[in-house]
N, C-alpha and C positions, 0 to 999 in steps of 0.2 A: 498614436498612443505611446505613452512612456510606461514601460513595464519593468518591475523589479522582481527577480526570482532569487529567493533566499535559500541557498543550499546548492552546492555544485557536485552532488552525486550524479549517478547515471541518469536518473529520471529528471531531476531538476535541470541538469544540463541539456537534456533532450528537449524539454519543454521550452527552455530559454532559446535553444537553437531554432525551434519552429517559429517562435515569436519574432526573433531577430530578422527573419526574412522580410517581414512587412512593417514591423514596429521598432521603435527605439527601445532596446532591451539591454539591461545590465544584470549580471549575475553576481551575487555576493558569495564569496568563499571565505571560510575561516582561515585556511592555510595560505600564506602569502605565495608559496611556490606554485600552488595550484592556480591561484588567481592570475599570476604572471604568465603561466603557460597558456591559459585560456585567452588572456588579453593580448599576448604578444605572439604566440605561435599558433593560435586557432586550434588548440588541441586540449584534450583532457585524457591523457594517457593512463591516468590512474583508474578511471571508471569507464571510459569509452575508447579504449585503445584501438587505433587504426582508423578512427573517424576524424574527418576534418570539420571543424565548426565554422559557422558563418563569420566572415571577417568583421561584420558589423556588430557582432556580439561583444560587448565590453564586460570586463570583470574587475572587481574591487574587493578589498578586505574592509573597506570603510562603510559601515552599515548606514550611516547618515547620508553619505554620498549616493548610495544605492537607492534609498527609499524616499528621500525628501521631496523629489519632484515627480514621483510615480503616480500614474493614474490607476494602476492596478498592482497589487502586491500578491505574489504567488510564493507560497512557503513549501519548500521541498526538503526540509530537514527531517530526520527520523523522529518518531513520536516522543522519545525520551528527552529530546531537546526542543520540542515544539513550543511549550509554554515560555521557556527562557528566551527564545528568539522573538516571540511576540512582545515580551516585556522590554527587551532591549530595543526593538524597532519602534515601539509605541510612541515615543516622543517625536519621531520623524515622519510618521504616516499622516498624510493630509486627510482632513475630515471627509467622512462619508464614502471614501473609495472602497471598492470591493476587496476582500481578502480571500484568496483561494488556497485551500489545502491540497497538497499532493500526497500526504501521508496516509497510510493505511494501518490503523491500529487504535489503541486506547492509551490514555495516560495511566500509568501504574498508580495504584492507591486510590485515586478519585474515580477511576473507570470511565472518565469522560471521553467523548469523541472529540476530534480535532475542531470541528465547527463550534462545539460547545466551549472549547478553550478560546477560540476567536471571540465569541460573544462575551466571555468573561473578561478577557484582557484588553480587547479593543472594541468596547461596545459602541453601537452606532454605525458600524461598518457591515455591509452585507457580507455574510459568511457563506462560502460555497466549497464544494469538494469536487475535484476532478478524479474520476475513478473508472475502473473497467480493466480489460485485458491490455495492460500497458507495458509490454516488454520493450525496454528502451532501445536495445540494439536493433531490433527489427524495425522500429519506427525511424531510427537514424539511418537505416539502410534504404528507406523509402518504401517499405512494404506497407500495404493497406492495413489500417487499424481503425477501430471505433471505440469511443469512450463516452462517458456520461458526465455532464456538468449538472450538479444537483444543488439547488438552493430553494428556499421556501417561496421566493417570488419568481414566478416563471418569466416575467418581463426582464428581470435581472439575468436569469439563466440564459434567455435568448440573446441578450447583449454580450454576455461572456462567450457564448457559443460563437458568435460572429468574430470575436477577437481571437479566440484560441484555435478555431478550426483552420486547418491548413492542408491543402493538397490531398494526399491520400489518408490524412488523419481526420476522420469524421467524428463529430461530436453530436450527441443527442442530449436533450434537456429532460430534467426530472425534478419534481418538487418533493419527492420522498427522500429527504436528506438522511433520516435515520436508517432506512433500508439500504441506501447506497453506501453509507459509511460502514455499516455492519457487514455487508457483503464483502467489501474490500478488506476488512480486518480479519474476519473469520475464515475466509478462504485460505489464508496463509497457514492456519492450523491444519486444515484438511490436506494442504499440499505437503506438509511435513509427513502426515500419515501415508500419503501415496508414495512419497519418496522412500520412506522406510520399507514399504512393500517392494519397491523396485530394488532396493539394496538387498533385501532378503530373497528376492527372486521368487515371490509367491505366485506370480502369474497375473495375466491381464484380467481374468475374471474377477479375481480378488480386488485388484485395483479399481476396476469399474464399480464393484460393490461399495468400496470405501468412498469413492467420489459421489456416488448416488446417495448413500446414506449421509454423507457429509453435507450435501446440499439440503437434505431434509432437516438436518440438525440446525444449520445456520438459518434456514427459513423459519423454523419453530421459534428460535430465540429472537430473531428479528421481528416477527409478528408480535411476540410477547412484549417487546420493548417499544412497540408502536409503529413498526415499519409495515409496508404493504407487501403481501405475499407475491404479487405480480412482479415486484422489483427483483426478487431473487430468481425469477425465471429469465431475466434479461441480461444485458451486458454487465451490469454491476454485480450480478449474482452468478448465474451459471456461466456466463462468458468469461468473467475473471477467474472463476474457479477452474474451468477447463484449461485455460492458458497456463495458470500457475501450477496445476497438477501435472500437466503433460510436458511442458517445455524444459529442456536442459538449461535454458537461460534463467529459470526461476531459482532464486536464492533459497527459498524455503524448501522446494522440492529437492534440491541438491543437498541441503543440510540433512533432510530426512534420509536421503539415499546413503550418505556417509555414515549416519547412525546405524542404518540397517546393515551396512558393510562391516560394522564392528568398531568404529571410532567412537570416542567419548565426545560429549557435547563440548567440553573444554578444548579438545583437540580440534574440532571442527571450527569453533568460533575463533580460536587462536590463529588459524591459518587463513582467515578471511578478513579483508579490509572493508567489506560491505556489511550492511545490517540485514539480518533475516528477522523481519518484524514478527514472524510467527512464534518465536521463542517467548517474547513478552506477551503476545496475544493469547497464547495458550493458558497462561496463568490468569489473565483477566477474564478470558472466556469461561474458565472454570468458576471464577467468582460470580460472574453474571448468571451462569446456569443455575447456581445455587440460589442466588437472589431471586430469580424469576421462576424457580422450580421447574426448569426445563431439562428433560433427559437428553444428554449429549454424549453418548458412549464413545464415539470416535474421538472427539476432542478430549474427552476425559483420559483415554488411553495415551494420547499424545502428551498430555500434561504429566502423566505418571512417568513416561519415558524421560521427559526433559528434566524432571525433578530427581531422577535416579531411583524412583520407587520400584520400577521394573525395567528390564532390558528391552531392547527393540524386538528380539525374537519372542519374548513373553507377551508382548502386546498383540502378536498375531497368532498366538497359540489358541486353538479352539475358536477361531474367528467367527465361524458361522453358528456358534452356539451361544455362549454367554461371555460378555466382556465388561459388564458394569452393573453391579448391585443386583445381579440375577435377572436383568432384563435382556431378552433376546433382541437381536437386530439383524435377522437374516435378510439377505437381499430380496427385493421384490415387494 
């Protein structure tokens, strides 16, 4: 198999590294210095410091060179650049080959999921999403992990599973694309909420309540949008939520923790070179909750903190009583 991975962040590079062990894989990076480091020094010190990449993994800044011969295209750029990279790569993608998204979030404005963007910009290509508890550094270190490949055709999902699964990185198939994509996007918002709790030092009971009620919220919205409730109890829902809310490797949890410790959003974002997708997802989740008339008090409070309407401590004041439009959300 010839595989092109577009995007050389931590997760894109991790997936490309897994693929390069068995397949011919090239990763596209926008930054020439980063592409050279991957190609010549087998390293990505910017996003995966301390890890050695497979020597077989090639890197380029030439999008046509990366894509034109690929049997599979994997897109690992953040959601805000997802449509643009599809448009730029479209002339070079061979007919009918699958396109897999690694991104977790929505397009601002349109509120579309990434597989919907794939269907719009490169119609005729099977669209899939790889999602689940995907902490890149743990996977690069060889620790066991499990994820989900979701696409509407389970035969295609099975074929992608065979290509993407490697060693201790297990992959399961699912045809609930909506549920899997929503689980991956919305858990980032809940992770910011639990990070704020950590920064404020409110206690493990409170954090557990937030995770529990957050899972209920993302399940309600997911089902309202056409997803399957069972999906949110699995790897793409609860599994991803747990990892993102608990791990210090989670960008969204750490962003919330810094907000809880008193930093402003501008200060946190200015000090990071990685993207915390939960910031954008909080705004789109708020819009989706209004559109589908779903109560999401945890996500609503995160949205208010990120927009500056309230402070992080105010979001947790009176947590067990009322936090949104007079609606109680006590644990239990």
